[in-house]
Backbone as CSV, one residue per row, in Angstrom:
resi,resn,N_x,N_y,N_z,CA_x,CA_y,CA_z,C_x,C_y,C_z
1,MET,103.017,77.450,-102.673,102.750,77.859,-101.059,103.905,78.025,-100.101
2,THR,104.686,76.571,-100.253,105.712,76.395,-99.240,106.778,77.394,-99.551
3,GLU,107.072,77.907,-100.790,108.151,79.084,-101.280,107.559,80.283,-100.588
4,MET,106.147,80.417,-100.726,105.754,81.937,-100.220,105.982,81.780,-98.692
5,THR,105.660,80.908,-97.837,105.610,80.831,-96.607,107.156,80.825,-96.049
6,ARG,107.938,80.463,-96.760,109.561,80.541,-96.484,109.873,81.867,-96.647
7,ALA,109.629,82.432,-98.000,109.764,83.816,-97.977,109.403,84.822,-96.952
8,LEU,108.400,84.805,-96.541,107.583,85.313,-95.422,108.448,85.045,-94.207
9,GLY,108.619,83.896,-93.798,109.487,83.658,-92.778,110.791,84.130,-92.462
10,ARG,111.514,84.224,-93.693,113.101,84.797,-93.864,112.652,86.469,-94.048
11,ALA,111.763,87.030,-94.371,111.451,88.250,-94.221,111.243,88.860,-92.801
12,LEU,110.512,88.234,-92.311,110.234,88.402,-90.655,111.588,88.270,-90.017
13,ALA,112.530,87.433,-90.117,113.829,87.185,-89.591,114.673,88.676,-89.829
14,SER,114.583,88.871,-91.297,115.206,90.262,-91.711,114.697,91.697,-91.016
15,ALA,113.252,91.827,-91.067,112.637,92.609,-90.416,113.161,93.141,-89.000
16,PHE,113.437,92.141,-88.330,113.788,92.677,-86.905,115.144,93.277,-86.682
17,GLN,116.125,93.344,-87.882,117.215,93.647,-87.556,117.245,95.496,-87.892
18,PRO,118.119,96.133,-86.860,118.110,97.166,-86.627,117.951,98.126,-88.068
19,LYS,118.512,97.789,-88.961,118.825,98.640,-90.170,117.551,98.411,-90.983
20,MET,116.815,97.424,-90.988,115.539,97.079,-91.628,114.389,97.884,-90.631
21,LEU,114.503,97.825,-89.547,113.412,98.511,-88.646,113.455,99.972,-88.922
22,LEU,114.474,100.771,-88.881,114.618,101.875,-89.508,113.855,102.242,-90.910
23,LEU,114.112,101.458,-91.879,113.458,101.347,-93.245,112.017,101.157,-93.122
24,ALA,111.610,100.525,-91.826,110.177,100.386,-91.605,109.603,101.541,-91.285
25,ILE,110.250,102.451,-90.296,109.502,103.553,-89.761,109.393,104.744,-90.709
26,TRP,110.806,105.110,-91.273,110.506,106.731,-91.893,109.811,106.742,-92.995
27,PRO,109.438,105.814,-94.027,108.626,105.787,-94.949,107.204,106.206,-94.578
28,VAL,106.782,105.316,-93.684,105.714,105.163,-93.217,105.169,106.756,-92.143
29,ALA,106.466,107.048,-91.588,106.396,108.616,-90.872,106.144,109.488,-91.740
30,VAL,106.794,109.591,-93.226,106.555,110.518,-94.214,105.238,110.444,-94.618
31,ALA,104.872,109.411,-94.967,103.553,109.035,-95.759,102.445,109.577,-94.576
32,LEU,102.489,109.326,-93.440,101.535,109.739,-92.520,101.433,111.198,-92.534
33,LEU,102.528,111.860,-92.236,102.754,113.325,-92.203,102.167,113.784,-93.499
34,LEU,102.416,113.419,-94.489,101.952,114.190,-95.762,100.566,113.762,-96.068
35,TRP,99.784,112.598,-95.755,98.193,112.596,-95.840,97.548,113.037,-94.665
36,THR,98.124,113.535,-93.423,97.857,114.364,-92.439,97.533,115.557,-92.801
37,ILE,98.573,116.428,-93.617,98.518,117.752,-94.357,97.539,117.894,-95.235
38,LEU,97.347,117.047,-96.140,96.426,116.826,-97.379,95.033,116.910,-96.740
39,ALA,94.745,115.791,-95.884,93.295,115.874,-95.209,92.882,116.917,-94.566
40,LEU,93.741,117.634,-93.715,93.573,119.029,-93.134,93.095,120.105,-94.225
41,LEU,93.900,119.981,-95.238,93.608,121.215,-96.293,92.530,120.721,-97.300
42,PHE,92.404,119.382,-97.732,91.485,119.093,-98.623,90.292,118.116,-98.292
43,GLY,90.322,117.684,-96.830,89.338,116.651,-96.385,87.740,117.137,-96.658
44,ALA,87.671,118.304,-96.281,86.030,118.726,-96.569,85.694,118.715,-97.876
45,ARG,86.830,119.169,-98.852,86.529,119.192,-100.327,86.213,117.889,-100.649
46,VAL,86.857,116.888,-100.278,86.968,115.488,-100.973,85.457,114.880,-100.499
47,ALA,85.302,115.141,-99.101,84.017,114.660,-98.558,82.459,115.167,-99.366
48,SER,82.868,116.647,-99.898,81.791,117.166,-100.408,81.642,116.638,-101.885
49,TRP,82.707,116.176,-102.395,82.693,115.557,-103.714,82.064,114.308,-103.821
50,LEU,82.339,113.289,-102.584,81.982,111.859,-102.401,80.344,112.124,-102.074
51,GLN,80.026,113.104,-101.538,78.598,113.042,-101.136,77.647,113.511,-102.634
52,ARG,78.449,114.370,-103.543,77.524,114.697,-104.645,77.694,113.348,-105.374
53,TYR,78.695,112.455,-105.508,79.012,111.226,-106.248,77.943,110.422,-105.770
54,LEU,77.832,110.058,-104.440,76.903,109.119,-104.014,75.430,109.485,-104.491
55,THR,75.247,110.869,-104.270,73.879,111.492,-104.890,73.600,111.098,-106.267
56,ASP,74.477,111.273,-107.208,74.506,111.435,-108.557,74.489,109.828,-108.860
57,SER,75.054,108.964,-108.289,75.614,107.594,-108.826,74.257,106.819,-109.013
58,PRO,74.518,105.641,-109.715,73.121,104.812,-109.659,72.618,104.352,-108.170
59,LEU,73.392,104.282,-106.973,72.777,104.131,-105.789,72.049,105.448,-105.262
60,GLY,72.290,106.559,-105.764,71.618,107.618,-105.595,70.232,107.678,-106.127
61,GLY,70.534,107.473,-107.395,69.071,107.068,-108.227,67.948,106.152,-107.502
62,LEU,68.665,105.213,-107.107,67.556,104.059,-106.567,66.938,104.533,-105.351
63,THR,67.638,105.601,-104.593,67.266,105.990,-103.380,66.708,107.431,-103.268
64,SER,66.325,107.706,-104.424,65.854,109.147,-104.631,64.570,109.142,-104.090
65,GLY,64.324,110.240,-103.611,63.304,110.301,-102.623,62.978,109.677,-101.315
66,TRP,64.142,108.959,-100.956,64.148,108.325,-99.404,65.062,109.509,-98.802
67,SER,64.174,109.857,-98.229,64.763,111.169,-97.263,65.721,110.737,-96.185
68,LEU,65.945,109.476,-96.073,67.014,109.185,-95.101,68.564,108.735,-95.852
69,PHE,68.433,108.635,-97.060,69.783,108.590,-97.809,70.332,109.917,-97.871
70,ASP,69.442,110.963,-97.878,69.904,112.229,-97.944,70.922,112.716,-96.656
71,MET,70.137,112.007,-95.591,70.821,112.478,-94.201,71.918,111.719,-94.118
72,ILE,71.986,110.288,-94.747,73.351,109.376,-94.452,74.258,109.758,-95.457
73,ALA,73.963,110.350,-96.547,75.091,110.326,-97.837,76.081,111.525,-97.306
74,PRO,76.097,112.717,-96.392,77.227,113.300,-95.864,78.100,112.449,-94.935
75,VAL,77.377,111.633,-93.911,78.058,110.736,-92.738,78.833,109.916,-94.021
76,LEU,78.117,109.316,-94.839,78.705,108.068,-95.630,80.260,108.959,-96.141
77,SER,80.014,109.755,-96.809,81.331,110.640,-97.411,82.339,110.948,-96.404
78,TRP,82.329,111.019,-95.164,83.072,111.528,-94.335,83.713,110.182,-93.660
79,VAL,83.067,109.076,-93.634,83.452,107.766,-93.336,84.357,107.146,-94.500
80,VAL,83.947,107.358,-95.736,84.961,107.112,-96.614,86.190,107.770,-96.773
81,VAL,86.221,108.936,-96.393,87.514,109.804,-96.301,88.469,109.238,-95.139
82,ILE,87.775,108.841,-93.922,88.618,108.344,-93.197,88.950,107.010,-93.391
83,VAL,88.050,106.219,-93.679,88.430,104.684,-94.260,89.639,105.035,-95.147
84,LEU,89.485,105.589,-96.047,90.561,105.709,-97.166,92.039,106.183,-96.602
85,PHE,92.044,106.917,-95.620,93.099,107.278,-95.133,94.333,106.469,-94.976
86,VAL,94.225,105.460,-94.036,95.209,104.465,-93.932,95.568,103.757,-95.209
87,PRO,94.623,103.126,-96.228,95.403,102.712,-97.330,95.974,103.783,-98.167
88,LEU,95.552,104.968,-98.134,96.362,105.890,-98.790,98.028,106.389,-98.294
89,VAL,97.871,106.114,-96.928,99.095,106.183,-96.248,100.006,105.011,-96.713
90,LEU,99.547,103.735,-96.647,99.978,102.596,-96.874,100.631,102.474,-98.345
91,ALA,99.826,102.865,-99.223,100.225,102.937,-100.744,101.166,104.191,-101.169
92,THR,101.559,104.994,-100.352,102.481,105.793,-100.479,103.895,105.384,-99.729
93,ALA,103.579,104.986,-98.546,104.750,104.145,-97.975,105.545,103.101,-98.985
94,THR,104.563,102.244,-99.386,104.853,101.262,-100.455,105.587,101.738,-101.831
95,LEU,105.174,103.002,-102.258,105.891,103.455,-103.475,107.128,104.323,-102.854
96,ILE,107.249,104.739,-101.716,108.653,105.327,-101.247,109.733,104.302,-101.146
97,ILE,109.195,102.968,-100.378,109.970,102.015,-100.167,110.332,101.549,-101.351
98,GLY,109.526,101.230,-102.351,109.977,100.644,-103.689,111.051,101.446,-104.420
99,ILE,110.676,102.733,-104.323,111.639,103.815,-105.303,113.058,103.946,-104.469
100,ILE,112.919,104.221,-103.126,113.965,104.528,-102.510,114.914,103.581,-101.550
101,SER,113.754,102.705,-100.919,114.304,101.999,-99.929,115.020,100.685,-100.204
102,MET,114.396,100.140,-101.386,114.606,98.738,-102.103,116.038,98.463,-102.085
103,PRO,116.758,99.243,-102.966,118.204,98.848,-103.236,118.908,98.644,-101.690
104,ALA,118.881,99.406,-100.890,119.222,99.039,-99.482,118.970,97.763,-99.019
105,MET,117.677,97.534,-99.053,117.105,96.318,-98.768,117.455,95.018,-99.472
106,VAL,117.722,95.353,-100.928,118.248,94.171,-101.564,119.587,93.967,-101.235
107,GLU,120.566,95.115,-101.340,121.747,94.750,-100.950,121.997,94.254,-99.392
108,HIS,121.072,94.492,-98.565,121.367,93.885,-97.210,121.082,92.467,-97.113
109,VAL,119.754,92.169,-97.781,119.739,90.613,-97.930,120.299,89.853,-98.674
110,ALA,120.794,90.375,-99.747,121.653,89.491,-100.705,122.955,89.427,-100.052
111,ARG,123.651,90.215,-99.340,124.805,90.011,-98.764,124.580,88.890,-97.771
112,ARG,123.579,89.188,-96.840,123.616,87.892,-95.747,123.073,86.346,-96.459
113,ASP,121.950,86.540,-97.356,121.509,85.301,-97.806,121.896,84.680,-98.843
114,TYR,122.025,85.763,-99.861,122.366,84.987,-101.174,123.489,85.840,-101.854
115,PRO,124.833,85.526,-100.979,125.884,86.085,-101.760,126.578,85.248,-102.686
116,GLN,126.161,84.151,-103.209,126.673,83.454,-104.180,125.905,83.798,-105.636
117,LEU,124.779,84.621,-105.483,123.945,84.879,-106.484,124.423,85.969,-107.593
118,GLU,124.721,85.587,-108.733,125.379,86.739,-109.436,124.531,87.887,-109.813
119,ARG,125.243,89.010,-109.903,124.247,90.144,-110.349,124.524,90.441,-111.575
120,LYS,123.068,90.855,-112.367,123.222,90.957,-113.713,122.719,92.550,-114.160
121,HIS,122.317,93.002,-112.939,121.780,94.435,-113.179,121.132,94.748,-114.318
122,GLY,119.640,93.992,-114.227,118.692,94.109,-115.322,117.795,95.266,-115.308
123,GLY,117.713,96.051,-114.182,117.081,96.939,-113.829,117.841,98.461,-113.474
124,THR,116.892,99.613,-113.415,117.656,100.906,-113.409,116.637,101.693,-112.365
125,PHE,117.127,102.793,-111.861,116.480,103.456,-111.213,115.100,103.984,-111.882
126,VAL,115.504,104.509,-113.214,114.693,105.261,-114.017,113.398,104.181,-114.277
127,GLY,113.887,102.837,-114.414,112.791,101.631,-114.329,112.220,101.424,-113.307
128,SER,112.405,101.654,-112.091,112.075,101.503,-110.974,111.102,102.697,-110.791
129,LEU,111.386,104.066,-111.050,110.438,105.026,-111.030,109.381,104.973,-111.933
130,TRP,109.575,104.290,-113.003,108.371,104.423,-113.848,107.519,103.278,-113.489
131,ASN,108.140,102.154,-113.339,107.322,101.076,-112.859,106.469,101.557,-111.474
132,GLY,107.182,102.129,-110.788,106.446,102.587,-109.239,105.151,103.537,-109.562
133,VAL,105.585,104.616,-110.431,104.407,105.538,-111.024,103.106,104.843,-111.535
134,THR,103.861,104.270,-112.500,102.597,103.345,-113.494,101.881,102.329,-112.459
135,ALA,102.528,101.724,-111.534,101.623,100.769,-110.387,100.547,101.914,-109.735
136,LEU,101.137,102.970,-109.240,100.248,103.790,-108.562,99.199,104.518,-109.377
137,VAL,99.263,104.644,-110.421,98.137,105.439,-111.534,97.072,104.426,-111.802
138,ILE,97.591,103.238,-112.064,96.766,102.180,-112.256,95.731,101.773,-110.952
139,PHE,96.748,101.801,-109.751,95.923,101.470,-108.695,94.636,102.498,-108.357
140,VAL,95.559,103.904,-108.468,94.306,104.915,-108.381,93.020,104.713,-109.247
141,ILE,93.515,104.410,-110.406,92.154,104.447,-111.414,91.155,103.181,-111.179
142,LEU,91.914,101.994,-110.886,90.876,100.900,-110.337,90.317,101.172,-109.117
143,SER,90.907,101.873,-108.118,90.240,102.286,-106.757,88.823,103.554,-107.220
144,VAL,89.250,104.093,-108.029,87.973,105.024,-108.628,87.010,104.339,-109.052
145,LEU,87.368,103.449,-110.129,86.260,102.722,-110.743,85.654,101.566,-110.040
146,SER,86.341,101.100,-109.100,85.374,100.482,-108.373,84.551,100.889,-106.846
147,LEU,84.840,102.308,-106.517,84.095,103.047,-105.875,83.042,102.626,-105.566
148,PRO,81.937,102.450,-106.219,80.573,102.316,-105.882,80.529,100.858,-105.456
149,LEU,81.357,99.871,-105.577,81.394,98.484,-104.943,81.694,98.667,-103.514
150,TRP,82.540,99.858,-103.102,82.854,99.718,-101.832,81.798,99.874,-100.638
151,PHE,80.573,100.316,-101.295,79.490,100.587,-100.566,78.287,99.327,-100.460
152,VAL,78.933,98.058,-101.097,77.975,97.113,-101.220,78.650,96.121,-100.004
153,PRO,78.051,95.745,-99.091,78.780,94.827,-97.665,79.276,93.583,-98.205
154,LEU,79.233,92.985,-99.410,79.935,91.775,-99.861,81.047,92.012,-100.534
155,PHE,81.277,93.275,-101.259,82.633,93.584,-101.764,83.587,94.728,-100.935
156,TRP,83.199,95.140,-99.990,84.041,96.309,-99.397,85.127,95.754,-98.678
157,PRO,84.874,94.454,-98.089,86.071,93.887,-97.563,87.191,93.067,-98.382
158,ILE,86.661,92.754,-99.634,87.671,92.078,-100.847,88.293,93.076,-101.649
159,ILE,87.801,94.130,-101.845,88.330,95.189,-103.036,89.698,95.665,-102.504
160,PRO,89.771,96.170,-101.331,90.905,96.909,-100.777,92.279,95.879,-100.954
161,VAL,91.743,94.403,-100.406,92.760,93.582,-100.581,93.316,93.010,-102.012
162,LEU,92.319,93.223,-102.686,92.624,92.845,-104.015,93.367,94.150,-104.770
163,LEU,93.008,95.096,-104.642,93.901,96.464,-104.969,95.383,96.151,-104.563
164,PHE,95.487,96.273,-103.402,96.749,96.115,-102.764,97.569,95.145,-102.841
165,GLY,96.937,93.882,-103.459,97.448,92.831,-103.783,98.304,93.154,-105.198
166,TYR,97.625,93.714,-105.863,97.959,94.350,-107.319,99.196,95.092,-107.185
167,LEU,98.940,96.036,-106.136,100.060,97.307,-105.991,101.327,96.686,-105.281
168,ASN,100.918,95.883,-104.334,102.557,95.254,-103.664,103.324,94.327,-104.954
169,GLN,102.566,93.594,-105.528,103.446,92.953,-106.491,103.918,93.586,-107.526
170,ARG,103.268,94.500,-108.143,103.561,95.324,-109.148,104.775,96.367,-108.984
171,VAL,104.641,96.766,-107.565,105.895,97.609,-107.142,107.024,96.979,-106.599
172,PHE,106.808,95.680,-105.883,108.170,95.338,-105.440,108.911,94.387,-106.194
173,ARG,108.063,93.500,-106.915,108.619,92.126,-107.779,109.905,92.897,-108.766
174,TYR,109.846,94.283,-109.258,110.688,94.809,-110.282,111.642,94.999,-109.339
175,ASP,111.729,95.911,-108.264,112.765,96.211,-107.479,113.354,95.051,-106.791
176,ALA,112.879,94.203,-106.533,113.411,92.740,-105.845,114.119,92.200,-106.794
177,ALA,113.888,92.133,-108.118,114.640,91.398,-109.021,115.619,92.409,-109.865
178,SER,115.624,93.534,-109.712,116.345,94.404,-110.834,117.791,94.418,-110.635
179,GLU,118.310,94.124,-109.431,119.790,94.194,-109.108,120.378,92.848,-109.675
180,HIS,119.620,91.700,-109.437,120.521,90.375,-109.738,119.886,89.933,-111.302
181,ALA,118.797,90.290,-111.514,118.133,89.223,-112.839,118.772,90.345,-113.948
182,SER,119.043,89.313,-114.891,119.016,90.364,-116.376,117.646,90.673,-116.905
183,VAL,117.405,91.525,-117.983,116.115,91.721,-118.583,115.474,90.766,-118.939
184,GLU,116.177,89.887,-119.685,115.488,88.184,-120.139,115.072,87.654,-118.710
185,GLU,115.795,87.466,-117.731,115.591,86.871,-116.698,114.644,87.407,-115.872
186,ARG,114.161,88.802,-115.742,113.251,89.292,-115.177,111.792,89.206,-115.553
187,ARG,112.033,88.895,-117.234,110.683,88.912,-118.004,110.202,87.441,-117.739
188,ARG,111.375,86.162,-117.634,110.986,84.870,-117.398,110.420,84.818,-115.790
189,LEU,110.943,85.349,-114.970,110.455,85.270,-113.637,108.840,85.931,-113.726
190,PHE,108.784,87.006,-114.120,107.290,87.719,-114.039,106.412,86.674,-114.709
191,GLY,106.809,86.116,-115.916,105.868,85.357,-116.897,105.446,83.814,-116.166
192,ARG,106.587,83.505,-115.592,106.345,81.966,-115.080,105.672,82.060,-113.642
193,TYR,105.976,83.270,-112.745,105.587,83.327,-111.321,104.266,84.427,-110.924
194,GLY,104.037,84.937,-112.255,103.001,86.063,-112.098,101.881,85.746,-111.196
195,ALA,101.280,84.509,-111.323,100.143,84.319,-110.456,100.597,84.283,-108.789
196,SER,101.840,83.523,-108.561,102.485,83.430,-107.402,102.882,84.945,-106.761
197,PHE,103.384,85.810,-107.634,103.527,87.143,-107.067,102.456,87.921,-106.580
198,TYR,101.127,87.406,-107.570,100.032,88.296,-106.909,99.281,87.887,-105.748
199,ALA,99.711,86.299,-105.682,98.936,85.670,-104.463,99.755,86.137,-103.409
200,LEU,100.860,86.420,-103.402,101.865,87.064,-102.445,101.497,88.530,-101.969
201,GLY,101.304,88.956,-103.091,100.603,90.395,-103.004,99.512,90.673,-101.919
202,VAL,98.522,89.404,-102.286,97.227,89.634,-101.766,97.423,89.066,-99.961
203,LEU,98.204,88.271,-99.948,98.455,87.585,-98.804,99.140,88.881,-97.858
204,LEU,99.759,89.413,-98.199,100.675,90.782,-97.537,99.665,91.565,-97.232
205,ALA,98.871,92.119,-98.336,97.407,92.979,-97.980,96.753,92.488,-97.071
206,LEU,96.346,91.061,-97.012,95.618,90.659,-95.955,96.284,91.224,-94.176
207,ALA,97.497,91.120,-94.228,98.143,91.285,-93.315,98.355,92.879,-92.793
208,ALA,98.103,93.653,-93.982,98.160,95.160,-93.495,96.641,95.405,-93.082
209,GLN,95.777,94.453,-92.866,94.536,94.834,-92.201,94.208,94.543,-90.813
210,VAL,95.402,94.367,-90.396,95.639,93.995,-88.940,96.161,95.419,-88.361
211,PRO,95.275,96.094,-87.363,95.734,97.078,-86.840,97.141,97.290,-86.156
212,VAL,97.719,98.637,-86.428,99.093,98.620,-85.939,100.028,97.967,-86.717
213,ILE,100.121,96.519,-86.657,100.867,95.982,-87.404,101.019,96.162,-88.990
214,GLY,99.936,96.526,-89.429,99.820,96.845,-90.774,100.451,98.035,-91.313
215,MET,100.896,98.789,-90.503,101.654,99.953,-90.626,103.240,99.602,-91.123
216,PHE,103.670,98.357,-90.360,104.846,97.860,-90.905,104.932,97.272,-91.972
217,VAL,103.894,96.668,-92.613,103.932,95.846,-93.783,104.172,96.083,-94.987
218,PRO,104.575,97.573,-95.290,105.064,97.741,-96.480,106.740,97.201,-96.381
219,VAL,107.277,97.591,-95.747,108.613,97.029,-95.373,108.910,95.488,-95.471
220,LEU,107.769,94.971,-94.660,107.887,93.490,-94.717,107.320,93.139,-96.123
221,ALA,106.720,93.439,-96.838,106.298,93.077,-98.109,107.627,93.200,-99.166
222,GLY,108.319,94.416,-98.922,109.518,94.439,-99.559,110.696,93.217,-99.370
223,LEU,110.560,93.143,-98.310,111.578,91.892,-97.702,111.135,90.678,-98.271
224,THR,110.005,90.508,-98.076,109.087,89.281,-98.697,109.498,89.061,-100.106
225,PHE,109.235,89.915,-100.543,109.460,89.898,-102.462,110.956,89.971,-102.765
226,ILE,111.692,90.378,-101.856,113.372,90.053,-102.198,113.244,88.778,-101.865
227,HIS,112.984,88.142,-100.762,113.586,86.631,-100.724,112.750,85.815,-101.668
228,TYR,111.600,85.938,-102.037,110.871,85.127,-102.981,111.418,85.180,-104.518
229,CYS,111.906,86.516,-104.877,112.493,86.762,-106.060,113.651,86.070,-106.232
230,LEU,114.515,86.472,-105.319,116.039,85.739,-105.585,115.992,84.238,-105.378
231,ASP,115.254,83.779,-104.609,114.801,82.283,-104.516,114.591,81.731,-105.758
232,ARG,113.679,82.346,-106.442,112.991,81.891,-107.777,114.146,82.050,-108.861
233,LEU,115.019,83.451,-108.530,116.133,83.680,-109.491,116.817,82.350,-109.519
234,ASP,117.537,82.282,-108.559,118.616,80.913,-108.215,117.912,79.718,-108.798
235,GLU,116.386,79.247,-108.345,115.938,78.033,-108.757,116.138,78.078,-110.581
236,LEU,115.649,79.085,-111.107,115.756,79.400,-112.528,116.969,79.264,-113.168
237,ARG,118.134,79.804,-112.566,119.237,79.610,-112.939,119.856,78.164,-112.917
238,ARG,119.590,77.425,-111.724,119.924,75.984,-111.487,119.160,75.135,-112.581
239,ALA,117.961,75.445,-112.690,117.428,74.571,-113.841,117.865,74.914,-115.202
240,GLN,118.351,75.921,-115.765,118.819,76.454,-116.933,120.359,75.612,-117.142
241,THR,120.889,75.566,-115.853,122.154,75.154,-115.881,122.189,73.472,-116.067
242,VAL,121.121,72.891,-115.369,120.972,71.451,-115.686,120.740,71.153,-117.134
243,ALA,119.542,72.135,-117.749,118.960,72.114,-118.856,120.265,71.905,-120.361
244,THR,121.222,72.812,-119.704,122.340,73.010,-120.809,123.529,72.105,-120.683
245,ALA,123.770,71.333,-119.336,124.687,70.269,-119.150,124.800,69.188,-120.096
């Protein structure tokens, strides 16, 4: 937990530098514009599909004959569409930052804070693209499969955090390590610190729930994973040097 806290503190310091502020704004602006257009074009259709889904789901079966549910279902459908808007914007911004902005962010952080760390170039742009798209597909599948639980009061505050925890760590850990770690080092990092990466992703997903501030979390998450990955890589190499000495 100390290492995660330190990485988050360093990320906050990096985030307030002018170059990082620009990287924080434009991916969110692009994602916001994209989903606003899609919402205007397809929002009514999605709400209609959700209404049918609610009516035909086990929840709808349990409440069949209850006229109040038939009145609530259309409202719930639009509530879901509105509630999902921000997570979709954040997920898209996360993907944009992971694929496009992370190389510049890694270069900026590494030059300032880790100049001694050797670069072994174990990742590629194609690898980053594949990793990001795969992460988004799995994220969408898990979101759809868990959709009925979003209407259960005990689960709806928890599920988005767990899902975004997965998305954060899956997207950012690859890009944070790809420039400096070899393929073998990256595998060892992900194997040894997999639980820590997920915990860090969940922590940043919780921060994304804060109004307004949450819109800047994708770039903060990227910076946090860069610091955490490069710290762990440096630690891994030092331990290997000691072991072989």
